[in-house]
N, C-alpha and C positions, 0 to 999 in steps of 0.2 A: 727625826723628822724625815730626813732622807730615805730612811728603811721604809717608813709608812708611805712615802709616795712612790717608791719603788714597788711595795706591795700591791698598791692600788693599780699602777699602770699593769703590772703583771697579770692582774685580774681582769683588767680590761683587754690586754691583748688575747689573754687565754680565751676569754668569751667571744672576742672576734673570730678567733681562730675555730672554735666550736660552731659558731653561727655559719661561717662558710663552709665548713665541712658539712653542716646539716643540708645547706642549699644543694650542694653537689650531690649528696646520696638522693635527696628527695628528686632532684631533676632525673638522675639515671633511673630512678624507681618509675617515675610516672612520665617517662619519655614517650611521646606520641609522634609517630611518622606519619606523612601523608599516604593513606593507601592508593595502590597502584591503580585501583578501579574504585570510584566514588560510588557510594551508596550500598545498599545490600539488596539481595533478591527478595521479592514479594511472590508468593505463590499464586499462580495463574496470571501474572504479568510478566511478559518478556519482551526484549527488544525495544523497537521503536515504537511499539504500540503502548507500551507502558509510559515512555518518555513523553510521549505526545498525545496521552490521554485517550488512547484508541482512536486516533484520526483514521478516517477511511483513506485508502490509497487513492492516488490522483488518477482522474479519469483520462482517457486517451484523448490526444489533441484532437482527433477527427470528431468525438463526442462534444467537445467544448465548443469547436468551431460551428456544429449545428445550432447551438444556441447562443452563438456569439453576436454581440452588438456593435457593428462599426462605428456608431456614434459615440459609444463609451471608449471605443479604441483610439479615437481621434483625440480624445482627452488625455488618455495615457500618453500618446505621442508628444504632449507638450512637454513631458519631461525628458524628451530626446531633442527638442528643438536648439538646445544650446550647441548642438555638435552636427545636427543632420537637418537637410532639407528632404521633402518628400515630393514636390511639385516638378511638373515636366520641365526640363531645361535647368532646374535648380542647382545653385552653385555647391561644390563641395566645400565643407569646412573642416572643422577637427576630425569630423567623421565624413563617410561619401554621402552622395545624394542616393535616396533610396527609390526614386520613382521606378516603378515597373521592376522591383528587385526579386519579387517571388518567381521562382523558377529559374533564375538566372544563375550564372556560374559563381560559386563561392569566392570571393576576394578578387574577381576580375569585373564587377558589375558596372562600376563608374569610372568613366574614362578620365585619366589623369589622377586619379587619386593613388597615393602611395600607401598602398595596404602592408600590414606586417607580413613577414615572411610566413609566419604561422597560420595566419588566415589566407594569404594566397597560396601556399603549399597544401591546403587542407583537403582540396579537391571536392568534386560533387557541386550539387545545385542548390539553392536556397528553396528547398521544399517545406512543406508545412510542418514536418518533424524537426527537420534541421533548424529552421526559424525559432521553433519552440524551445529546442534545446539551447541554443545561443541566447536567446533571451532570458533563459533561466538563469545562466551562468556563462557569460562569455568565456572566463578564463577556463572553465572545465571543458567546453566545447573547443576551444583552441589555446591551449596554455601557450604562453608567450604573447597573446594578443596585445596590441597597444590600447585597446578600448579598457578604459578604467571604470565603466559602470558596472556596478556589483551584479545586477541583474533584477528581473521581477520575480518575487518569490510567489505572487498569486496567480494559479493557473488560469482563472478568468480573465484577468489582466492581459496575459499573454495572448490568450484566443481573441480577445476583442481587438487588440493591436494589430494581430497578424491579419484579421478579417478586414480592417481597416486598410493595411498596406496593399492587401490584395486588390483591395478597390482603386488604387493609386497607380493604375497603368497595367496592371498584370491581368486580373479578373479571370484567374483561372478557375476551374470547377473545385468545389470544396470536396475533401475525401468524403467517402461514406462512413457513418458512424459504424463503431465496431461493436459487435453484441457482446454484451457482459458475459464472461465465464461463469460457468455453473459452480455452486458451492458445493464442494465434495461432502459435507457432511450432511447437507440438505439432501443431496442426492442418495446417500447411504441411508439416511432415515426413509426417506420415501421407498427404497428398496426394501425395507424392512417391514413396511407396511402392506406389502404385495403379497399374496399367498404363493407358497413355493409350488413349483411343480407338481401336479397330482393331488394337492390338497384341496378339500372340499370348502366351498364358501359357506358362510354361515346359515344361508337359507336354504341351500341345496338339498334336496329329499336324499334320504340315505337309500340305497337300493339293497333290500334284502331278499331272501330267497322267495319268500311269499309274495312280494310285489312284483318279483321278477316274473314268477309263475303266473300270477293274475294277469299280468300285462300280456300274456300268451293265452290266456283263455280261462282266466278267473281260478279262485282259490279252490273250487270244487273239483278241478281236475287233477289237485296235486295228489300223488301216490307215491308209494316206496318208503324205504326205510325212514327217510328223513322227513317224510311228512307229518305235520302236525296232527293231533286228534281233535275231531270236531265233536264228539258225545261226552267229553268229559269223563270217560273210563278208561284213562291211559293206563296200559300195563295188562289190560282183561283181555281175553281170547274167548272167542265163541266156541262153544262145545258142539262138537258134531253129533 
């Protein structure tokens, strides 16, 4: 009886060892590691264009400001009222008062506010471009800033807000819109459609010897070895 139990126990132990070994071997055979770069290339799709579905490049802030709506900018500013005021004489809060901030020195506008060294040492003024970059990502504009706001990802929201802030005591003239850069592919295609120097237009008459001579006196005045025959007897000579 004991021998039978030992035999059964041996078979069970052996089966367990075989199953464990098989699982280890299978795991090694089908081991999958996370690739360094996710995804795989698709022909004709490259870079951010493919990742964002071919999104158009962001327009210059000058062009966005030309079509900005300050009323919508005031609505966007409601996201900022937990930390900022924008009225004349308004108190500083977690963030500085923003009255007449456009065009003023960066990090030195609101008296009495303790700006972070990252912003106070940035230099320059709060121009339209600087405000656009700051509102898009404060941490990218001034690494180390105390401002915890992540930023406004929508360019139109930033333009509307800047236009409204400009009306709060600054009233600086908006920058002129920037002309759109030409498309190199389109320019090359248009150039290919133009005739090369010296080429004839499709409906331009071809100038030959007969028409050239006719222009100077008519076809009847053409003589010489190259003159065409007019009596249909080419190659015949008069006998004297």
